[in-house]
C-alpha positions as CSV (number, residue, x, y, z in Angstrom):
1,M,208.4,-97.2,78.2
2,S,205.2,-97.6,76.2
3,S,203.2,-95.4,74.4
4,S,200.4,-98.4,73.4
5,N,198.5,-100.6,76.0
6,D,196.2,-103.4,75.5
7,M,193.3,-100.8,74.7
8,Y,194.9,-98.5,72.4
9,P,197.5,-98.3,69.7
10,A,201.2,-97.1,69.4
11,L,200.7,-93.0,68.2
12,N,203.2,-91.5,65.7
13,F,204.8,-89.9,69.1
14,P,207.6,-90.8,71.0
15,A,206.9,-93.5,73.7
16,F,205.4,-91.8,76.8
17,K,204.6,-93.6,80.4
18,F,201.0,-92.6,81.4
19,K,199.2,-93.3,84.6
20,I,196.2,-95.3,83.8
21,R,194.1,-97.1,86.5
22,K,190.7,-98.8,86.2
23,N,187.9,-96.8,88.2
24,N,184.4,-98.6,88.4
25,G,185.3,-100.8,85.4
26,R,186.2,-98.0,83.1
27,Y,190.2,-96.7,82.7
28,E,191.4,-93.4,83.1
29,V,194.4,-91.5,82.6
30,F,196.0,-89.2,84.6
31,D,196.3,-85.7,83.1
32,P,199.5,-83.7,84.3
33,V,197.5,-80.2,83.5
34,R,194.1,-80.6,84.5
35,K,196.3,-82.7,88.1
36,R,193.3,-85.5,87.6
37,Y,192.2,-88.6,86.7
38,V,189.5,-88.7,83.3
39,A,188.2,-91.0,81.0
40,L,190.6,-93.0,78.8
41,T,189.2,-92.3,75.2
42,P,190.6,-92.9,72.1
43,E,190.6,-88.9,71.7
44,E,191.7,-88.5,75.2
45,W,195.0,-91.3,74.8
46,V,195.7,-88.6,71.2
47,R,195.2,-85.6,73.7
48,Q,197.4,-86.8,76.4
49,H,200.5,-87.5,73.8
50,V,200.3,-84.7,72.5
51,V,200.7,-82.9,75.9
52,A,203.8,-85.3,77.0
53,Y,205.2,-84.3,73.6
54,L,205.0,-80.6,74.3
55,H,206.2,-80.8,77.7
56,F,208.7,-83.5,77.6
57,C,210.1,-82.9,74.1
58,K,209.6,-79.3,72.9
59,G,210.0,-78.1,76.8
60,Y,206.4,-76.3,77.0
61,P,205.9,-75.8,80.9
62,L,202.5,-77.3,81.9
63,E,201.8,-74.2,83.6
64,L,200.8,-72.6,80.2
65,M,198.9,-75.3,78.6
66,Q,195.3,-75.3,79.3
67,V,193.0,-78.5,78.3
68,E,189.6,-78.6,77.2
69,G,189.3,-75.0,77.9
70,A,186.1,-73.6,77.2
71,I,185.5,-70.9,74.6
72,V,182.1,-69.5,73.0
73,V,182.1,-69.7,69.3
74,N,179.3,-68.3,67.7
75,N,177.2,-68.7,70.9
76,L,177.9,-71.6,71.5
77,S,180.2,-73.4,74.0
78,R,182.6,-75.1,72.9
79,R,186.0,-77.1,74.2
80,C,189.6,-76.5,73.2
81,D,191.5,-79.8,73.1
82,I,194.8,-78.1,74.3
83,V,195.8,-74.0,74.2
84,V,199.0,-73.1,74.9
85,Y,199.9,-69.3,76.7
86,N,203.3,-67.5,76.3
87,K,204.5,-66.3,79.8
88,G,202.2,-63.4,79.5
89,L,199.5,-65.4,79.1
90,K,198.8,-64.8,75.3
91,P,197.2,-67.6,73.7
92,M,199.9,-69.0,71.4
93,L,198.9,-72.5,70.3
94,L,195.5,-74.4,69.5
95,V,196.0,-78.2,69.5
96,E,192.8,-79.7,68.0
97,C,193.1,-83.7,68.7
98,K,190.9,-86.3,67.3
99,Q,191.0,-90.2,67.7
100,P,193.2,-92.3,65.5
101,S,190.2,-93.8,63.3
102,V,189.0,-90.0,62.5
103,P,191.3,-88.9,59.6
104,I,192.7,-85.3,59.5
105,S,190.3,-83.6,57.0
106,Q,188.9,-80.3,55.7
107,K,186.2,-80.6,58.6
108,T,189.1,-80.4,61.5
109,F,191.0,-77.7,60.0
110,D,187.9,-75.8,59.9
111,Q,187.0,-76.3,63.4
112,A,190.2,-75.3,64.7
113,G,189.6,-71.9,62.4
114,R,186.3,-71.2,64.1
115,Y,188.4,-71.6,67.6
116,N,190.4,-69.8,66.2
117,L,188.4,-66.7,65.5
118,V,188.5,-66.5,69.3
119,L,191.5,-67.5,70.5
120,D,193.6,-65.6,67.7
121,V,196.9,-67.7,68.1
122,P,199.6,-67.7,65.6
123,Y,200.0,-71.3,65.5
124,L,197.5,-74.5,64.7
125,F,198.3,-78.1,65.3
126,V,195.8,-80.8,64.6
127,T,196.4,-84.5,64.8
128,N,194.9,-87.5,65.1
129,G,197.5,-89.2,66.6
130,M,199.5,-90.8,63.2
131,Q,199.0,-87.8,61.1
132,H,200.1,-84.0,62.5
133,C,199.6,-81.0,60.9
134,C,201.3,-77.7,61.8
135,F,200.3,-74.5,60.4
136,S,201.3,-70.5,61.3
137,L,199.0,-67.5,60.2
138,V,200.5,-65.1,58.0
139,K,198.1,-62.6,58.6
140,E,199.4,-59.8,56.5
141,E,199.0,-62.5,53.8
142,Q,195.7,-64.0,55.0
143,R,197.1,-67.5,54.5
144,F,198.6,-70.5,56.8
145,E,202.1,-71.9,56.3
146,Y,202.7,-75.3,57.0
147,H,205.6,-76.5,59.2
148,S,207.1,-79.7,59.9
149,D,207.3,-79.6,63.5
150,L,205.8,-77.5,66.1
151,P,207.1,-74.4,67.0
152,D,210.1,-73.6,69.1
153,K,209.4,-72.7,72.5
154,S,211.3,-69.5,71.7
155,L,208.7,-68.7,69.1
156,L,206.0,-69.0,71.5
157,G,207.7,-66.5,73.9
158,I,207.7,-69.3,76.7
């Protein structure tokens, strides 16, 4: 198994095997959540690693994930990279992915925070494939708590 190919680097995730094809001169990767091939961009490379990690390493069911789901923030349509729902279909985890060349910054956290104003999830995960940050929202204290890894699926109600 390889988590790198000729176009994109190995990321700070376990090695996964992806279905990649060339279509009309462009590379595409199969997204098991959307159940279709999508353009293989640097950000998609990261997104598919996160989907694989959530599913194969953390045991999150693909059926409870949404990729590139639309939300409205301040009257503007936006797309969330990945949202994980619990068995009751309540959003529990918001994932914001950046391509490996984009450093994780306050701007990235602000973007996830704006999306969370709509989704109200208890966990946020931000990654560029090399650096990962997972936080939970402690509402009573209006602060975020850092976690070294994503929550166990039982904490999400999966």
